[in-house]
C-alpha angles and dihedrals in degrees: 000000000000091000099040130341091225097057095084092052090052090050089053098040099039123219097307113213097354115122113219130182126229092280093050095256118141120248115228091004091173092062091059121118119235089260092050090048089052089049093047091051094050090047089057090048088058094044091047090052091052094048091048094054101045125070122249095255090059093044091055088058091059102030091114092060109106100193133049091237091058091048093051092046088055090053091049091050094048097045106025097033126208125315093269093048090052091049090051092051091047090054091051093050091044088055091051090049091054092050097043113137135171113252121240094243097038129114124219090255094052091045091050092048091055089047095052093050090054090049093048090054091051091051092052088054090046094245102128135174126203124248096258089056090057092047095051090044093052092049091050092048096058123109123259093261090063093058093101090052093045092051090049092051092047092051097043103038137055103236091201090062101030112106123223092239093055090046093051091046091054092048092049091054090050090048091056089053090047093052092046096055098035109103116235109249119208131181115207135168114201125175118200115211114227134197118246135037101252100056124082127227119259116236132199101205100181132006111184099166134046123254113280089231092049095243119166123242093259093055092048091050089049093051093046091051090052090049091051094052091046091052090052092051094049091048091053093046092048092051094052090048092053090048092053093047091048093241098113115091118180122206092216118100090220090062094047093058091078130193115343088219102052098021090224130126120226107074141043124257090250088061098049110128093207093062 
């Protein structure tokens, strides 16, 4: 149509009473009337346009076609298939349309892109839905956390007149608000090394929120390491205190043997007053 408004009519109606050979050339071209010469020229404009836009491999499949109409029919048969093939493809896409759902890790933009690809495929196969169908389908396909927004849209808007573009724009605005107020969840596993063989390493299994003081991870790890060392020191000090007071009783037989000098349990050899 951009080249000449009559070219598509010639493509559909063929070349009329022109006689062409296997390569599309006219037989007895010199005997053509002015109208036939004009038709022959426009036919070759169509044929040339088809040849330019298809790769060589595809051209070789239809090199025996003499007219542009025959070439175009061959392209339609190869890529669109027969009527039954188109109907089967349309049924598959329609089934995918009905089962369409937003994925858990998808944004509105990504979801809408997938949806548009599906709708475009249906339009090519002449299986079309109206705009209100698309609006309702998008609202039904959203995740559970979008339910308050869906309810608000259904109460405030007329879904029969709401366009898909306006709906997607409204959802994008709400998505920005959701992402802004949703806390960032992090999962970390940090083991803090400690001095001494008897103490265990402290572990931070999950940290889902940031520190109230706004400390960085390095500062938090440093504080936890200091706390671990302080706990170890207090544990050792308390153990020595209980030993001196006689309140520490070990369940191990080695500890109950006591000092070799006084033969009494309750203190270590290094603490013996007789040595």
